[in-house]
C-alpha positions in Angstrom: 53.3 84.2 196.8 53.8 84.2 200.6 50.6 83.4 202.5 51.8 82.9 206.1 54.8 84.3 207.9 56.3 83.0 211.2 58.4 85.7 212.9 61.3 84.1 214.7 61.4 86.8 217.3 59.5 88.5 220.1 58.2 91.8 221.4 58.2 95.0 219.4 59.8 93.7 216.2 57.4 90.7 216.0 54.5 93.1 216.3 56.0 95.4 213.7 56.3 92.6 211.1 52.8 91.3 211.9 51.2 94.7 211.2 52.7 94.9 207.7 51.6 91.3 207.1 48.1 92.1 208.1 48.0 95.0 205.7 49.2 92.7 202.9 46.7 90.0 203.7 49.4 87.6 205.0 48.6 85.3 208.0 51.0 85.5 211.0 52.5 83.0 213.4 54.3 83.8 216.6 56.7 81.8 218.7 57.0 82.4 222.4 58.9 81.3 225.5 57.1 80.5 228.8 58.0 84.0 230.0 56.2 85.5 226.9 53.1 83.3 227.0 50.8 86.3 227.4 53.0 88.8 225.5 51.5 91.3 223.0 53.1 89.6 220.0 51.4 86.3 220.9 48.1 88.0 221.3 48.3 89.8 218.0 49.4 86.7 215.9 46.9 84.5 214.1 48.6 81.5 215.6 51.4 80.9 218.2 53.7 78.0 219.0 55.3 77.5 222.4 59.1 77.2 222.8 59.5 75.5 226.2 61.7 77.4 228.7 62.6 81.0 229.3 66.3 81.5 228.6 67.1 82.6 225.0 69.4 79.5 224.6 66.4 77.3 225.2 63.9 79.2 223.1 64.5 82.0 220.6 68.0 80.7 219.8 66.7 77.1 219.1 66.5 77.2 215.3 65.4 73.6 215.1 62.4 74.3 217.3 61.5 77.4 215.3 61.6 75.5 212.0 59.4 72.8 213.4 57.0 75.5 214.7 56.7 77.0 211.2 55.9 73.7 209.6 53.4 72.8 212.3 51.6 76.1 212.0 51.5 75.9 208.2 53.7 78.9 207.6 55.5 79.2 204.3 58.0 81.9 205.2 60.1 82.9 208.2 61.1 86.5 209.1 64.0 86.7 211.6 63.4 90.2 213.0 66.6 91.5 214.6 68.8 89.9 217.3 68.6 86.3 218.2 69.1 84.2 215.0 68.6 87.0 212.5 72.3 86.8 211.5 72.8 83.1 211.8 73.6 81.5 208.4 72.9 78.0 209.6 69.4 79.0 210.7 68.8 80.6 207.3 69.9 77.3 205.6 67.7 75.3 207.9 64.7 77.4 206.9 65.3 77.0 203.2 66.1 73.3 203.6 62.7 72.8 205.2 61.0 74.3 202.1 60.3 77.6 203.7 61.0 81.1 202.3 63.7 82.9 204.2 62.9 86.6 204.4 66.5 87.8 204.4 69.8 87.7 202.6 71.4 84.5 201.2 73.2 82.4 203.9 76.5 83.0 202.0 76.0 86.8 202.4 75.3 86.3 206.1 78.4 84.3 206.5 80.5 86.9 204.7 79.1 89.9 206.7 77.5 88.6 209.9 80.9 87.7 211.3 82.4 91.1 212.0 85.9 89.7 211.7 85.4 88.2 208.2 83.5 91.4 207.1 86.5 93.6 208.0 88.8 91.3 206.1 86.4 91.5 203.1 86.4 95.3 203.3 90.2 95.5 203.5 90.7 95.6 207.2 91.5 93.2 210.0 90.9 92.9 213.7 93.8 93.3 216.2 95.6 90.4 217.7 94.9 90.4 221.5 98.3 88.9 222.1 100.1 91.6 220.2 98.4 94.8 221.4 100.5 97.3 223.5 99.8 100.4 225.5 100.1 102.4 222.3 97.1 100.7 220.8 94.8 101.9 223.6 91.9 102.5 223.9 90.5 99.3 222.4 87.0 98.1 221.7 86.0 94.4 222.3 83.1 93.4 220.0 81.0 90.3 219.4 81.6 88.8 216.0 78.1 87.4 215.6 75.7 90.1 216.7 75.2 93.7 217.7 72.9 95.8 219.9 75.7 96.5 222.4 75.9 93.0 223.6 79.4 91.6 223.9 81.0 95.1 223.7 83.6 96.6 226.1 85.9 99.6 226.0 89.4 98.7 227.3 91.6 101.6 228.5 94.1 99.6 230.5 95.9 96.4 229.3 95.6 94.9 232.7 91.8 94.7 232.2 91.9 93.2 228.7 91.7 89.5 229.6 88.7 90.1 231.9 86.9 92.2 229.4 87.4 89.6 226.7 86.0 86.9 228.9 83.0 89.0 230.0 82.2 90.1 226.4 82.5 86.5 225.2 80.1 85.2 227.9 77.6 88.0 227.1 77.8 87.3 223.3 77.3 83.6 223.8 74.2 84.2 225.9 72.7 86.7 223.4 73.7 85.2 220.0 74.7 81.6 220.7 78.3 82.5 219.6 81.0 83.7 222.0 83.5 84.8 219.3 84.8 88.3 220.0 87.5 90.5 218.5 89.4 93.7 219.1 89.6 96.9 217.1 90.8 100.5 217.8 88.3 102.7 219.7 88.0 106.1 218.2 87.3 108.8 220.7 84.8 111.5 219.7 83.6 109.6 216.6 80.1 109.6 215.1 78.2 106.4 214.5 76.8 106.8 211.0 75.1 104.1 208.9 73.6 103.5 205.5 70.4 101.6 204.9 70.6 99.3 201.8 68.0 97.3 200.1 68.8 94.8 197.3 66.8 92.5 195.0 67.9 89.3 193.4 68.7 91.0 190.1 71.6 93.2 191.0 69.8 96.4 192.0 70.9 97.9 195.3 69.4 101.0 196.9 71.2 103.2 199.3 68.4 104.8 201.4 70.2 107.7 203.0 72.2 107.9 206.2 71.3 107.6 209.8 73.2 109.0 212.8 73.1 106.7 215.8 75.8 108.4 218.0 73.8 108.8 221.2 74.5 105.4 222.8 74.7 103.9 226.2 76.7 100.7 226.7 77.3 100.8 223.0 73.5 100.4 222.4 71.7 103.1 220.5 69.3 105.4 222.3 68.4 108.2 219.8 68.7 107.8 216.1 67.9 110.2 213.2 67.8 110.4 209.4 69.5 111.9 207.6 72.7 112.2 209.6 73.0 116.0 210.1 75.9 118.1 209.0 77.8 115.6 206.7 79.5 117.0 203.7 78.0 115.8 200.4 81.2 114.2 199.4 81.3 112.1 202.5 77.7 111.1 202.1 78.5 110.0 198.5 81.5 108.0 199.8 79.4 106.3 202.5 76.6 105.4 199.9 79.2 104.1 197.5 80.9 101.9 200.1 77.6 100.5 201.3 76.4 99.6 197.8 79.8 98.1 197.0 79.7 96.0 200.2 76.2 94.7 199.3 77.2 93.8 195.7 80.4 92.1 196.9 78.5 89.4 198.7 75.4 89.1 196.4 73.2 90.7 199.0 69.4 90.5 198.9 66.9 92.2 201.2 67.3 94.9 203.8 70.7 95.5 205.5 72.7 98.2 207.1 76.4 99.2 206.6 77.8 100.9 209.7 80.7 103.4 209.8 82.5 105.4 212.4 83.3 108.9 211.3 86.2 110.5 213.0 86.3 114.1 214.3 88.3 114.9 211.1 85.6 113.5 208.9 87.3 110.3 207.9 85.0 107.2 207.7 86.0 103.8 209.0 84.0 100.6 208.1 82.6 99.0 211.3 80.3 96.2 210.1 77.3 95.2 208.0 74.2 94.1 209.8 72.5 91.5 207.6 69.0 92.2 208.9 66.5 94.9 209.6 67.7 97.5 212.2 65.8 98.7 215.3 66.0 102.2 213.9 64.6 101.4 210.5 61.4 103.6 211.1 63.3 106.8 210.6 64.4 105.7 207.1 60.8 104.7 206.4 59.5 108.1 207.5 62.0 110.0 205.3 61.8 107.9 202.2 58.0 107.1 202.5 58.5 103.3 202.3 57.6 100.2 204.3 60.8 98.3 204.6 59.1 95.1 205.8 56.8 95.2 202.9 59.8 95.6 200.6 61.6 92.7 202.3 58.5 90.5 201.7 58.3 91.5 198.0 62.0 90.9 197.4 61.7 87.5 199.1 58.8 86.7 196.6 61.1 87.5 193.7 59.9 91.0 192.9 62.4 93.3 191.2 63.1 96.8 192.7 63.0 99.8 190.4 66.4 100.9 189.3 66.5 103.9 191.7 65.1 104.3 195.1 62.6 107.0 196.2 63.7 110.5 197.1 64.1 111.7 200.6 61.8 114.2 202.3 62.2 115.9 205.6 63.8 114.6 208.8 62.9 111.9 211.3 64.1 111.2 214.8 63.6 108.1 216.9 63.9 107.6 220.7 64.0 104.3 222.5 62.1 104.0 225.7 63.9 101.6 228.1 62.8 100.3 231.5 66.0 101.3 233.1 67.4 103.9 235.6 70.1 106.0 233.9 71.0 107.7 237.2 72.0 104.3 238.6 74.3 102.9 236.0 71.5 102.2 233.5 70.1 99.5 235.8 67.3 97.5 234.1 63.9 97.7 235.8 61.1 95.3 235.9 57.4 95.4 236.9 53.9 96.0 235.5 53.5 98.6 232.8 50.3 100.2 234.0 49.9 102.7 231.2 51.6 103.7 227.9 50.0 106.4 225.9 51.8 108.7 223.5 49.5 111.6 222.4 49.2 111.6 218.6 51.1 108.5 217.9 49.9 105.5 215.9 51.0 102.0 216.6 52.8 100.8 213.6 52.7 101.1 209.8 50.0 103.4 208.4 50.2 104.6 204.9 53.4 102.7 204.4 55.6 104.7 206.8 53.7 104.1 210.1 53.4 107.8 210.7 50.0 109.2 211.6 49.3 111.6 208.8 47.9 114.4 211.0 50.7 114.4 213.6 53.8 112.9 212.0 54.2 110.6 215.1 54.6 106.9 215.4 54.8 104.4 218.2 56.2 100.9 217.9 55.9 98.7 221.0 55.6 95.2 222.2 53.7 96.1 225.4 50.3 97.4 226.3 48.9 98.5 229.7 48.8 95.6 232.2 51.8 93.7 230.6 54.8 92.8 232.8 58.4 93.7 231.9 60.5 90.8 233.0 64.2 90.0 233.5 64.8 87.6 230.6 65.0 89.9 227.5 65.9 93.4 226.3 64.5 96.3 228.5 63.2 98.3 225.6 59.5 99.2 226.0 58.9 101.1 222.9 60.2 103.4 220.1 58.7 106.8 219.5 59.3 108.4 216.1 58.7 111.9 214.9 58.9 113.3 211.3 58.8 116.9 210.2 60.0 118.9 207.2 63.1 120.1 209.1 65.4 118.6 211.8 64.5 121.3 214.3 60.8 120.7 214.0 61.2 116.9 214.2 63.4 117.2 217.4 60.9 119.6 219.0 57.9 117.4 218.1 59.5 114.3 219.6 60.6 116.0 222.8 57.0 117.4 223.2 55.4 114.0 222.6 57.7 112.3 225.1 57.1 114.9 227.7 53.3 114.4 227.4 53.5 110.6 227.2 51.6 108.9 230.0 54.1 106.2 231.1 53.3 104.5 234.4 55.2 101.5 235.7 58.9 100.8 236.2 61.4 103.5 236.2 62.3 104.5 232.6 64.7 106.7 230.6 61.9 109.0 229.4 63.3 112.1 231.3 66.7 111.5 229.9 65.4 111.3 226.4 63.6 114.6 226.7 66.7 116.3 228.1 68.9 114.8 225.5 66.7 116.1 222.7 66.8 119.6 224.2 70.5 119.6 225.0 72.5 122.3 223.1 74.9 119.7 221.8 72.1 117.7 220.2 70.0 120.6 219.0 73.2 122.0 217.5 74.0 118.6 215.8 77.3 118.4 217.7 77.1 114.6 217.9 79.5 111.9 219.0 79.5 108.6 220.9 80.8 110.3 224.1 77.6 112.4 224.6 76.3 110.5 227.6 79.8 110.0 229.1 80.1 113.8 229.2 76.6 114.8 230.1 75.0 112.0 232.1 75.1 113.8 235.5 73.3 116.9 234.1 70.8 114.8 232.2 69.9 112.7 235.3 69.8 115.6 237.8 66.5 115.9 239.8 63.8 117.2 237.4 62.5 120.7 237.7 59.0 120.9 239.0 59.3 117.7 241.1 58.4 119.6 244.3 55.1 120.9 242.8 54.4 117.4 241.6 54.8 116.1 245.1 52.5 118.8 246.4 49.9 117.8 243.8 50.3 114.1 244.8 49.8 114.9 248.5 46.7 117.0 247.8 45.2 114.4 245.5 45.7 111.8 248.2 44.1 114.0 250.8 41.1 114.8 248.5 40.6 111.1 247.8 40.3 110.5 251.5 37.8 113.3 251.9 35.9 112.2 248.8 35.3 115.6 247.3 36.7 118.3 245.1 38.1 121.1 247.1 39.2 124.6 246.1 41.0 127.7 247.3 37.8 129.3 248.5 36.8 126.3 250.5 40.3 126.0 251.7 40.1 129.4 253.3 37.1 128.7 255.5 38.0 127.3 258.9 37.1 128.0 262.5 40.0 126.4 264.5 43.6 125.6 263.5 44.0 121.9 262.5 47.1 119.9 263.0 49.3 119.8 259.9 49.4 116.5 258.0 52.6 115.1 256.4 53.1 113.1 253.2 56.5 112.1 251.9 57.3 111.4 248.3 61.0 110.6 247.6 63.0 113.5 249.1 59.9 115.8 249.4 58.0 116.4 252.6 54.7 118.0 252.0 52.7 119.5 254.9 49.2 120.7 254.6 46.4 121.5 257.0 42.8 120.4 256.5 40.3 123.2 256.7 36.5 123.3 256.4 36.0 121.7 253.0 39.5 122.1 251.8 43.3 122.3 252.6 46.0 124.9 252.9 49.7 124.4 252.4 52.1 125.0 255.2 55.6 125.1 253.7 55.1 126.3 250.1 54.8 130.1 249.8 53.9 131.2 246.3 51.7 128.2 245.7 47.9 128.5 246.0 45.5 125.6 245.7 42.9 126.3 242.9 41.2 122.9 242.9 42.1 119.4 244.0 40.4 116.1 243.6 41.6 112.5 243.6 42.8 112.6 240.0 43.6 116.3 239.1 45.1 119.1 241.0 45.3 122.7 239.8 47.9 125.0 241.5 48.6 128.6 241.0 52.4 128.8 241.1 53.9 132.4 241.3 50.8 133.6 239.5 50.6 130.9 236.8 47.9 128.2 237.0 49.2 124.7 236.2 47.3 121.4 236.3 48.6 118.0 237.4 47.1 114.6 236.7 47.7 112.2 239.6 47.5 108.4 239.4 48.3 105.9 242.1 48.4 102.2 240.9 49.2 100.9 244.3 52.8 99.9 243.3 54.6 102.2 245.8 54.8 105.1 243.3 52.5 108.0 242.5 52.6 109.1 238.9 52.1 112.8 238.2 51.7 114.0 234.6 51.5 117.7 233.6 52.2 119.6 230.4 55.6 120.5 231.7 56.7 117.0 232.4 56.0 113.7 234.2 57.2 112.5 237.6 57.2 109.0 239.2 57.4 109.7 243.0 58.1 106.9 245.5 55.7 106.9 248.4 57.8 107.1 251.6 56.7 106.1 255.1 57.4 108.7 257.8 59.0 106.0 259.9 61.9 103.8 258.9 61.2 100.1 258.8 63.8 98.2 260.9 63.7 95.4 258.3 65.0 97.9 255.7 68.3 98.2 257.5 71.3 96.3 256.1 74.7 95.5 257.5 77.5 97.9 256.5 79.3 96.6 253.4 76.3 94.7 252.1 76.2 94.2 248.4 72.6 94.0 247.2 71.3 93.0 243.8 70.6 96.3 241.9 68.1 94.5 239.7 66.5 91.0 239.4 68.6 88.7 237.4 70.7 85.5 237.3 74.1 85.0 238.9 76.3 83.9 236.0 79.6 83.7 237.9 81.6 84.9 240.9 85.2 86.0 241.0 87.9 83.4 240.7 88.9 81.9 244.0 86.5 84.0 246.0 85.1 82.5 249.2 84.2 83.7 252.6 87.3 85.0 254.3 88.9 86.2 251.1 90.7 89.5 251.0 89.3 91.8 248.3 90.3 95.3 247.1 88.1 98.3 246.3 86.6 98.1 242.8 87.3 94.3 242.5 84.6 92.5 240.6 82.9 90.0 242.9 79.7 88.9 241.2 78.4 89.0 237.7 74.6 89.2 237.2 72.8 88.8 233.8 69.6 90.7 233.4 67.8 91.6 230.1 70.6 90.1 228.0 73.4 92.2 229.5 76.0 91.3 232.2 76.4 93.6 235.2 79.4 93.5 237.5 79.0 93.9 241.2 82.2 95.3 242.6 83.6 95.6 246.2 82.8 99.0 247.7 86.1 99.0 249.7 89.2 96.9 250.5 88.6 94.4 253.2 87.4 90.9 254.0 84.6 89.0 252.2 82.7 87.9 255.3 79.6 86.5 253.5 79.1 85.2 250.0 75.5 84.2 249.2 75.7 84.5 245.4 75.7 81.1 243.6 76.1 80.7 239.8 72.8 79.9 238.1 70.7 81.2 240.9 68.0 83.8 240.2 67.8 86.7 242.6 65.3 89.5 243.1 66.2 93.2 243.4 67.6 93.9 246.8 68.8 90.3 247.5 71.9 90.1 249.6 74.8 88.9 247.4 77.8 89.4 249.6 79.2 91.4 252.6 82.6 93.1 252.7 84.0 94.3 256.0 86.4 97.2 255.4 90.1 96.4 256.2 90.1 99.2 258.9 87.2 97.5 260.7 88.9 94.1 260.6 92.1 95.5 261.9 90.2 97.2 264.8 88.5 93.9 265.7 91.9 92.1 265.7 93.4 94.8 267.9 90.5 94.6 270.3 90.8 90.8 270.5 94.5 90.9 271.3 
């Protein structure tokens, strides 16, 4: 019997495992880096052990330190979570060699499947030889051999970029998984990413727990997942189930795992890989099959046999990942304090086995609470929100409604994109493929409807807070002499209002009437319809406005430009806080560069981001230094356009 579990991970998945352990009466142990000293998973654990440092290579990828931590804390089992060392066979062996129970598949199964290259060979395929590929093989996909989650993945559409993409992917994979091996495979345009959840015991029983569709991805990392995968013919589902079970049996698998496929537009399935761990999207399977996969992992690790057949499926479940990132700016990761996170009707973690709240069919899995800081060192995922309903349409609608009403205050997130994605005709019509965001990103990130009215509400709430009273339309109509109009600027919106005796009146918004306004709530009549807006200012430079129709985070702008905000033309600023990992070969001040040429590589939240030259010209300044941490807005380099340089030379002559 397992009595104490150390989770060799952090954040949301550590909290997720801890919750099931508590329900089963099992003690919990956390490990944490210096950056995670006050993290939620540390606060929730019964005991915690420090891993000195912040970088994954010094902390969560140090299997030797994690094994020592388990022994020091008196744990008798280790759960790897996902990512980090979860698919590392040597770590699994080290855990077992220390006399601890490994909550996962045998090391031999990890070796056979965790390396994507060897897994393809086992399943009858083989990766492409980089030295032998030609134009006819394009497009290509570079993938990390030792991990997933979008790290170490690149699409190659031109042979001239292959070498650079291989190098970048290898560097990213080494940072994320401690293994820089990458490989090539054909990239199938318009394909669907479909996977099968398997669960196996030590006695030869293997369950195939339905399908999941994970086609909505950015940077090859999943954003929205659902179960079952909609619209698949029964014959294809049977083929996928059979292939997944065969893969698990071929390697003597034990525990929870996922077999992933790419389904072509013609309905042909292609084996991608087997993830020898629990997946981020496992809650949708739990919701549909009414199981707790973590509890089943623990029971299998204790030697319990599974029933011969798995449970039946009921209904449909959809999951959306909330990321601290700006989709409108190249999915740039964001950092800062999370002031508030509240999903109406969602319960945090497993309840009644599935984690869903019985009365709402909603679930929230997160590694953060209000007041926590989102830093630069790890994945930018804040939370997962899951909805279950008897039908797909109901589940999608329920999830979109919950996300729209979520109070999420802090860094910029992808929440608006998630709502629009769930309501997009391609998604509601189950017309799914991995090119969804490539086709629709501009429309999905356009300025949100209602933002103007949110800015009006923010301005009125600010004015009411200064006056210190609730004002209304009637009071706003009483005045003796005209007052000078006041101006507040939120993002691109200038709001003018005029103080009156006991109230305010709007100057530039015909069709909008103030019903009531105080420092926290404003009610406006808009074209005859009364709507309310909840306004919150945490003092972080943004005002958060929540309403039943949507939420808005509005930057507070000064009416006057700050001279210190001006930057030299051609300045390249860090789009996010991170670490400079390298600069372009041979680059130095005075180097000639071409438009689009990569100059600097930043690593932030386990992903590499290239900073490219905005124009052809001369590199007149280079402040980026490998290994140096930079803050958002830091000056990395300056490029003077070639035309400007030529003009200067002509003038000098």
